[in-house]
Structure formats: structure tokens, C-alpha cells
C-alpha positions as CSV (number, residue, x, y, z in Angstrom):
1,M,94.5,81.0,112.2
2,N,91.7,82.6,113.7
3,K,88.1,83.4,112.1
4,T,88.8,87.0,111.6
5,F,92.0,86.7,109.8
6,K,90.3,84.0,107.3
7,I,87.5,86.4,106.6
8,Y,89.9,89.4,105.8
9,A,92.0,87.2,103.8
10,L,89.1,86.0,101.7
11,I,87.9,89.7,101.2
12,F,91.4,90.5,100.1
13,I,91.6,87.6,97.6
14,I,88.1,88.6,96.1
15,I,89.2,92.0,95.7
16,M,92.4,91.3,93.9
17,V,90.5,88.8,91.6
18,I,88.2,91.6,90.6
19,L,91.0,94.1,90.0
20,A,92.7,91.2,87.8
21,L,89.7,90.7,85.8
22,F,89.2,94.5,85.3
23,E,92.8,94.7,84.3
24,V,92.6,91.8,81.8
25,N,89.4,93.1,80.2
26,K,90.0,96.8,80.1
27,K,90.7,98.5,76.8
28,E,94.0,100.0,76.0
29,V,93.9,103.6,75.9
30,V,96.2,105.5,73.4
31,D,98.2,108.4,74.8
32,W,98.1,111.0,72.0
33,R,99.9,113.7,73.9
34,K,102.9,115.1,72.2
35,N,105.5,114.2,74.8
36,F,108.6,113.9,72.7
37,D,110.2,111.7,75.2
38,V,113.0,109.4,74.1
39,N,111.7,106.5,76.6
40,E,107.9,106.8,75.6
41,K,106.5,104.2,73.3
42,S,103.3,106.2,72.9
43,P,102.4,107.6,69.4
44,F,104.1,111.0,69.8
45,G,107.2,109.8,71.9
46,L,110.8,109.4,70.4
47,Y,111.5,105.9,71.3
48,V,112.1,104.7,67.8
49,F,114.1,107.5,66.8
50,N,116.2,107.2,69.8
51,Q,116.9,103.6,68.9
52,E,118.0,104.4,65.3
53,V,119.6,107.9,65.7
54,K,123.1,106.2,66.1
55,D,122.8,104.4,62.7
56,L,121.5,107.7,61.2
57,F,124.5,109.5,62.2
58,K,127.0,106.7,61.6
59,N,127.7,106.1,65.4
60,N,129.0,109.6,65.6
61,L,126.3,110.9,67.8
62,K,126.6,111.8,71.6
63,K,123.5,112.4,73.9
64,I,124.1,115.1,76.5
65,D,121.9,115.1,79.6
66,V,123.1,118.4,81.1
67,T,122.5,121.9,80.0
68,A,124.3,123.3,77.0
69,Y,125.5,126.1,79.4
70,D,127.0,123.5,81.8
71,Y,128.4,121.3,79.0
72,Y,130.3,123.9,77.1
73,N,131.6,125.5,80.3
74,Q,133.3,122.2,81.1
75,N,134.1,121.2,77.5
76,K,135.9,122.9,74.6
77,K,134.9,121.3,71.3
78,K,136.0,121.9,67.7
79,P,133.1,122.6,65.2
80,H,130.6,119.9,65.5
81,N,126.9,119.5,64.8
82,I,124.2,120.5,67.5
83,L,120.8,118.6,67.7
84,V,117.8,120.0,69.8
85,I,114.4,118.3,69.4
86,E,111.4,120.1,71.1
87,S,113.3,120.9,74.3
88,D,112.8,123.8,76.8
89,I,116.2,125.2,76.9
90,D,117.2,128.1,79.1
91,I,118.3,131.4,77.8
92,Q,122.0,131.1,78.8
93,S,122.2,127.6,77.1
94,W,120.9,129.1,73.9
95,K,123.5,131.8,74.1
96,K,126.1,129.1,74.4
97,I,124.9,127.3,71.4
98,L,124.8,130.4,69.2
99,D,128.4,131.0,70.3
100,E,129.2,127.5,69.3
101,V,127.6,128.2,65.8
102,S,129.3,131.4,65.4
103,N,132.6,129.7,65.9
104,G,131.9,127.1,63.1
105,S,129.3,124.4,64.4
106,D,126.1,123.6,62.7
107,A,122.8,123.5,64.7
108,M,119.6,121.5,63.7
109,L,116.8,122.9,65.7
110,I,113.5,120.8,65.3
111,M,110.9,122.6,67.3
112,S,107.3,123.6,66.9
113,K,108.0,126.9,68.5
114,M,111.3,128.4,68.3
115,P,112.7,130.3,71.1
116,K,112.7,134.3,70.8
117,E,116.7,134.2,71.3
118,I,117.0,132.4,68.0
119,S,114.4,134.2,66.0
120,D,115.8,137.6,67.1
121,S,119.3,136.5,66.5
122,I,118.7,135.2,62.9
123,G,115.9,137.2,61.6
124,F,112.7,135.1,61.3
125,Y,109.2,134.8,62.7
126,D,107.5,131.5,63.2
127,S,103.7,131.3,63.8
128,Q,100.6,129.3,63.4
129,I,100.1,129.1,59.7
130,S,97.4,126.4,59.4
131,F,94.6,124.8,61.4
132,E,94.1,121.9,59.0
133,D,93.8,118.3,60.2
134,K,96.1,117.0,57.5
135,N,99.0,118.2,55.4
136,V,102.1,117.2,53.7
137,L,105.8,117.8,54.6
138,K,108.0,118.2,51.6
139,L,111.5,119.3,50.7
140,T,112.3,122.1,48.2
141,D,115.4,120.3,46.9
142,K,114.4,118.6,43.6
143,K,116.3,115.3,44.6
144,Y,114.2,114.9,47.4
145,Q,110.8,115.6,45.7
146,N,109.8,111.8,46.0
147,D,110.5,111.9,49.8
148,F,107.7,113.4,51.8
149,I,105.4,112.6,54.9
150,K,101.7,112.8,55.3
151,L,100.7,114.2,58.6
152,D,97.2,112.7,59.5
153,K,97.3,113.0,63.2
154,F,97.3,116.4,65.0
155,P,99.9,118.5,62.9
156,S,101.0,121.5,64.6
157,G,100.4,123.7,61.6
158,R,103.2,125.9,62.5
159,G,105.6,127.6,59.9
160,F,107.7,130.6,59.3
161,S,105.5,133.6,58.6
162,Y,108.4,136.0,57.8
163,I,112.0,135.1,56.8
164,K,114.8,137.5,55.7
165,P,116.1,137.3,52.0
166,E,119.3,135.6,53.2
167,V,117.4,132.8,54.7
168,Q,117.1,129.8,52.6
169,P,113.9,127.8,52.5
170,L,114.6,124.0,52.5
171,G,111.0,122.6,53.2
172,K,107.4,123.6,53.1
173,T,103.8,122.4,54.4
174,V,101.6,121.6,51.5
175,E,97.7,121.6,52.1
176,D,94.8,121.3,49.7
177,E,93.0,124.6,50.9
178,N,96.0,126.9,51.5
179,T,99.2,128.0,49.8
180,D,102.4,126.3,50.6
181,Q,104.2,127.5,53.8
182,V,107.9,127.2,54.6
183,N,108.5,125.0,57.6
184,F,112.4,124.2,57.2
185,I,114.9,126.9,56.7
186,K,118.8,127.3,56.7
187,T,120.7,130.5,57.4
188,K,124.3,131.2,58.1
189,F,125.3,132.5,61.6
190,G,128.9,133.5,62.0
191,K,131.1,130.7,60.7
192,G,128.3,128.2,61.1
193,T,124.9,127.3,60.0
194,I,121.5,127.0,61.6
195,Y,118.8,124.7,60.3
196,A,115.3,125.1,61.9
197,H,112.4,122.9,61.3
198,C,108.8,123.7,62.8
199,E,107.3,120.3,62.6
200,P,109.0,117.6,65.0
201,L,106.2,115.2,64.5
202,F,108.0,113.5,61.5
203,L,110.5,112.1,64.2
204,T,107.9,110.5,66.5
205,N,107.0,106.8,66.8
206,Y,103.7,107.1,64.9
207,Y,105.3,108.5,61.7
208,L,108.6,106.6,61.6
209,L,107.0,103.3,61.7
210,Q,105.1,104.1,58.7
211,S,106.4,102.6,55.5
212,G,108.5,105.0,53.6
213,N,108.6,108.1,56.1
214,T,112.1,107.2,57.5
215,K,113.4,108.5,54.1
216,Y,112.2,112.0,54.8
217,A,114.0,112.1,58.1
218,Q,117.2,111.0,56.6
219,D,116.8,113.7,54.0
220,V,116.5,116.4,56.7
221,F,119.6,115.3,58.6
222,S,121.5,115.0,55.3
223,Y,122.1,118.7,55.4
224,L,124.4,118.3,58.4
225,D,128.1,117.6,57.7
226,D,129.7,114.2,58.6
227,K,131.1,115.3,62.0
228,E,130.4,114.7,65.6
229,T,126.8,115.4,66.7
230,L,125.7,116.5,70.3
231,W,122.0,115.9,71.1
232,F,120.9,117.9,74.0
233,V,118.1,115.8,75.7
234,E,118.5,117.1,79.2
235,A,115.6,119.4,79.3
236,N,112.5,116.9,79.0
237,T,113.8,113.6,78.1
238,K,116.3,112.8,80.8
239,E,116.1,109.0,81.5
240,S,114.9,108.2,85.0
241,R,117.4,106.7,87.3
242,F,114.9,105.4,89.8
243,F,115.8,101.9,90.6
244,M,112.1,100.9,90.4
245,R,111.6,102.3,86.7
246,F,111.6,99.0,85.0
247,I,109.0,97.5,87.3
248,L,106.9,100.6,87.4
249,G,107.1,101.0,83.7
250,N,105.7,97.6,82.9
251,P,102.0,97.4,83.7
252,A,102.0,93.7,84.6
253,L,105.0,94.0,86.9
254,K,103.5,97.1,88.6
255,Y,100.3,95.3,89.5
256,A,102.4,92.5,90.9
257,W,104.4,94.6,92.9
258,W,101.4,96.7,94.5
259,L,99.9,93.2,95.1
260,L,103.0,92.1,96.9
261,L,103.2,95.2,99.1
262,G,99.6,94.9,99.9
263,G,99.8,91.3,101.0
264,L,102.8,92.2,102.9
265,I,101.1,94.9,104.8
266,L,98.2,92.8,105.7
267,F,100.4,90.0,106.7
268,I,102.4,92.4,109.1
269,F,99.0,93.9,110.5
270,F,97.4,90.6,111.4
271,N,100.6,89.0,112.5
272,A,101.5,91.9,114.8
273,K,97.8,91.9,116.1
274,R,98.1,88.0,117.0
275,K,101.4,88.2,118.6
276,Q,101.2,91.6,120.4
277,R,102.6,91.7,123.9
278,I,100.5,90.2,126.8
279,V,98.6,92.7,128.7
280,P,99.1,92.2,132.3
281,I,95.9,91.3,134.4
282,L,95.1,93.9,136.8
283,E,93.1,92.6,139.8
284,P,90.3,95.0,140.6
285,L,90.0,96.1,144.2
286,K,87.8,93.8,146.2
287,N,84.8,95.2,148.0
288,T,85.2,94.2,151.8
289,S,82.0,95.7,152.8
290,V,80.2,92.2,152.8
291,D,83.1,90.7,154.7
292,F,83.0,93.7,157.3
293,V,79.2,93.1,157.8
294,K,79.7,89.3,158.3
295,S,82.4,90.1,160.8
296,I,80.2,92.4,162.8
297,G,77.3,90.0,162.5
298,N,79.4,87.2,163.8
299,L,80.6,89.4,166.7
300,Y,77.2,90.1,167.8
301,L,76.2,86.4,167.2
302,Q,79.1,85.4,169.5
303,E,78.0,87.8,172.1
304,G,74.7,86.6,172.1
305,D,73.1,90.1,172.0
306,F,70.0,89.2,169.9
307,H,68.0,92.1,171.2
308,N,70.7,94.6,169.7
309,M,70.8,92.8,166.3
310,M,67.0,93.0,166.1
311,A,66.9,96.6,166.8
312,K,69.7,97.4,164.0
313,K,67.8,95.1,161.5
314,A,64.5,97.0,162.4
315,Q,66.4,100.3,162.0
316,Y,67.7,99.3,158.6
317,F,64.3,98.0,157.4
318,L,62.4,101.2,158.6
319,N,65.1,103.4,156.8
320,R,64.5,101.4,153.6
321,V,60.7,101.9,153.9
322,R,61.2,105.6,154.2
323,L,63.7,105.9,151.3
324,D,62.3,103.4,149.0
325,L,58.6,103.3,149.7
326,L,58.2,107.0,151.0
327,I,56.2,105.9,154.0
328,D,56.5,107.6,157.3
329,T,57.7,105.2,160.0
330,Q,57.4,107.5,163.0
331,N,54.0,105.6,164.0
332,L,53.7,101.8,163.5
333,D,50.1,102.0,163.8
334,E,47.3,100.5,161.7
335,E,47.7,103.3,158.8
336,F,51.4,102.4,158.6
337,A,50.5,98.6,158.2
338,K,48.1,99.5,155.6
339,K,50.4,101.8,153.5
340,L,53.1,99.1,153.8
341,Q,50.7,96.3,152.7
342,L,49.6,98.4,149.8
343,K,53.1,99.4,148.6
344,T,54.6,95.9,149.0
345,G,51.6,93.7,148.0
346,K,52.3,91.3,150.9
347,N,49.5,89.8,152.9
348,N,48.2,91.4,156.1
349,E,49.3,88.7,158.5
350,L,52.9,89.0,157.5
351,I,52.8,92.7,157.7
352,N,51.1,92.5,161.0
353,E,53.7,90.1,162.2
354,A,56.6,92.2,160.9
355,V,55.1,95.3,162.9
356,V,54.9,93.3,166.1
357,L,58.5,92.1,165.9
358,I,59.7,95.7,164.9
359,K,57.9,97.0,168.1
360,K,59.4,94.2,170.1
361,A,63.1,95.0,168.8
362,Q,62.5,98.7,169.8
363,D,61.3,97.8,173.3
364,P,64.5,97.8,175.4
365,Y,62.8,95.6,178.0
366,A,61.5,93.1,175.8
367,S,62.9,89.5,176.0
368,V,64.2,88.5,172.9
369,M,65.1,84.9,171.7
370,K,67.4,83.7,168.8
371,E,64.3,82.5,167.2
372,D,62.8,85.9,167.2
373,L,65.7,87.5,165.4
374,A,65.7,84.7,162.8
375,R,61.9,85.2,162.2
376,M,62.1,88.9,161.9
377,N,65.1,88.6,159.4
378,K,63.3,86.3,157.2
379,I,60.0,88.3,157.2
380,L,61.5,91.8,156.7
381,D,63.7,90.4,153.8
382,D,60.4,88.8,152.2
383,I,58.6,92.3,152.4
384,L,61.5,94.3,150.7
385,R,62.2,91.6,148.3
């Protein structure tokens, strides 16, 4: 295990520990949204009602997870009960529900805002009747006078502002500052009956878990006859079929899952980096210029032409002087020697000796020894070093 991997692993562990500490010490935030979801345990979910509803209807209830339009197109039913709780149902499905009611079924609609298809067909108008923070839900029947619910958290304040004479009020909203307003009605429609309640909060977890409140819910549903009840939950409470729903729905398991995925990704990243395919070594092209020069030098040396070698060395030296030191080399006189001495900082004796050897190399009739070549080569290299 290399040093880089250890550093990254340590950083990852520290981050995970910090996140775990934040998770352990964070305050639980209550979700007060009115979701009316049968799988939600938040205050305004329907989880408790969903667990108890079969007992409430004596195991004669069936949850339908498709639209009413699709269900009734595929199934022919004898008169039955229809239950809808705060669902966004399409127009064609409402028409199917009204057709079933007209043929003898009963419908219990518990919705804060009744759809226009229902209100136009029956003859009532629901609206915002109150903005109070608290109110009480009561039933008008005397035998239910002792069964009521106090709404102290976000009541919708909706009720029926207008109902026709043939519509029977069954319940009301009671407030200290306002007159009582109808919130639960009954009306005949064809051979069946429609029950409409404007305050679905009484079925949520927050209120059903309070002592005594379940009696009010039982009283509301007691108006339905003892027959099969179809609860249409498809619109907004359909249970997720995602295979990870249990893990992602549990905070502890969810964080463990993400931690596992993070660790797996890091392992794959570092393991792949360590075991990547070997990169082939490409040998760079060799610079054979030095070998070439050595070969040429050896050739001259074997031939014993020291004069020619001195001439080429002198020519190379003077070319360097012109290019690097910017000194004119046309006349190798005292002025040239003085400029060369000033530019290179070498002593006069060395400069003068170099000039003598260069002139000797340029003289085609001069007698040159091997020692002269060696001496000139050393002097010229010292000057340009």
C-alpha cells in the first residue's frame, strides 16, 4: 500500500467520522407538509389510518392503485362504497365514480377542495370559510355530540358556503370568533348517496394518535352501509415498487448504503490506478553527432594530418568568437587579441599564444607537430570555457 493511498484513505475516514457526528447530533426536523400519503409517518401522512382502515371497515375494504376510469372499465361491480381521500383524480374517473353512485353505490369524498365535476353535479360550493389557527369538528347528529376533534395544527378552514335545500348537513366547524360552518354533507345522487367532508386532517397521523380522536373518524364512516368499500389511492399515495425503497426509507441504512458505495468507488479508483497496464518504454532517438565527430577525428588522427585538424579547430574557434563574443576575426592583430582578452578575461600570455597557434594553423606551409595540435586544442577550449 503506497503512501498516496494511505493519505486518501485517512482523509476519507476523517470525513465519514465528521458526517457521522453531524448525523448523530443533528436535530430531527418535523415535516408538517400535508402529504396525505399512506406510507408517510410524518404528522400529516395517512400511515396510521392505512394500518387501521381494514379493521374500521371490517376487512371489507380493497385499495385500488389504478384510476377509477381504468378500474371500472375492466370490472363490473354491484353497488358498493367508494372512498376518496385528498386525491387528484382526473375528469373521466370522476364521471365513472358518479356513474357508479347513480347506479346505487355510495361515495365518501374527504377532500379539502371538492372537484368542480362533483360540485356542479350535486349543487354545492365549497370555499375558504375561516383563517383561524384552531377549530373543532363536530357532527350534527345528537348521538355523536360527545365525539369531536380539536384541530390545533394548520386546519384548512374550508367548508360549504352554499348548499341546496335537499343537501343534508352532517357536520360542522366550530370556532370561537365565527359562526358554525358546514363541513360535512350528504346528498342523494341517482340511486346512491354522496358524502362530502372538507377537512381530511382528522384522518392524519397527528390527530388519530391523540386520545379520543378515533371515535370521530368511526362516526364519519358509520354513515356508509356495511358493504364492500373501494379506496382509490392511485393518484398520490401509490406505494413505491423501487427495490431500494426500504433501505432509502431508513436514515441509518441510507447513510450506510452511501458509505458503502463511496468506499467501493475509492477502492476501484485506487486499485485500478495501482494495477493499470504497463506503459511500454520507448527508447529515445540517439544523438549520433558526437559519435560522428569522434569517427572523423579518429580518421584524421590515423592519417596523421595534424595541420588540417589544427586548421579546422582554428576555424571552429574563430566562428565561435564571431557569434558568441561578436569580435571581428578578419585581422588577428593586437586589437583582436586585446578584445578577446577583455571579453574572455583570460591572461595576455594565453591569448597571445592562442593567436600564434591559430596563425600557424592557417599557414599552409607551416610545419605542425602533434604536440602543437594538442596544445592549441587545450588553449582554445580554456579560452571559450
